[in-house]
C-alpha positions in Angstrom: 6.1 3.6 4.8 4.8 2.8 8.2 4.2 -0.3 10.4 0.7 -1.5 10.9 -1.1 -2.5 14.1 -0.3 -6.2 13.7 2.8 -8.3 13.0 3.8 -8.2 9.3 1.3 -5.4 8.6 2.5 -2.3 6.7 0.9 0.7 5.1 2.0 3.4 2.7 0.5 6.9 2.1 0.4 7.9 -1.6 1.1 11.3 -3.0 -2.6 11.6 -3.2 -2.9 11.4 0.6 -4.7 8.1 0.6 -3.4 5.2 2.7 -2.9 1.8 1.2 -2.3 -1.5 3.0 0.7 -3.6 1.8 0.8 -7.3 1.5 3.9 -9.2 0.5 5.8 -12.4 0.4 8.8 -11.5 -1.8 9.9 -8.2 -0.2 11.0 -7.6 3.4 9.0 -4.5 4.1 10.2 -4.2 7.8 13.6 -2.9 6.6 11.9 0.1 5.0 9.7 1.5 7.8 10.1 5.3 7.9 11.6 5.4 4.4 10.2 7.0 1.2 9.7 4.1 -1.2 8.2 3.3 -4.7 6.0 0.2 -4.7 4.8 -1.8 -7.6 2.3 -4.6 -7.4 -1.3 -5.6 -7.8 -3.9 -3.2 -6.4 -7.2 -4.3 -5.0 -9.7 -1.5 -4.0 -11.3 -1.6 -0.7 -14.8 -2.8 -1.0 -17.3 -0.5 0.8 -20.4 -1.8 2.5 -23.3 -2.1 0.0 -20.9 -1.8 -3.0 -20.7 -4.4 -5.7 -17.5 -6.4 -6.4 -17.0 -4.5 -9.7 -15.2 -1.2 -9.4 -15.0 1.7 -11.9 -11.7 3.2 -12.8 -12.4 6.2 -10.4 -13.3 3.9 -7.5 -10.0 2.0 -8.1 -8.0 5.1 -7.0 -9.5 4.8 -3.5 -7.7 3.1 -0.6 -7.2 -0.6 -0.8 -4.5 -3.2 -0.6 -1.3 -3.6 -2.7 0.2 -7.0 -3.2 3.9 -5.9 -3.4 5.9 -7.2 -6.3 8.9 -4.8 -6.0 10.1 -2.0 -3.7 12.6 0.7 -4.6 13.9 2.8 -1.8 13.8 6.6 -2.7 15.0 8.1 0.6 15.8 6.8 4.1 13.4 9.5 5.4 9.7 10.2 4.9 8.7 13.5 3.3 
């Protein structure tokens, strides 16, 4: 997990190589910067210009935002 450009902004890179923005209110993400973590939550795909608000299953795998529900630390180092 890495720190974003602004305060309280964080991101995670999935095993698929895509980056996902993280939003939270229940989990203190700042304590896990630089760690390998497992995140669960609600995913919202990034809407691309000219794209409808409806997403197919394939499009839902693209980068977007995850509203974090839980975080589990896997390692105190990134892979």
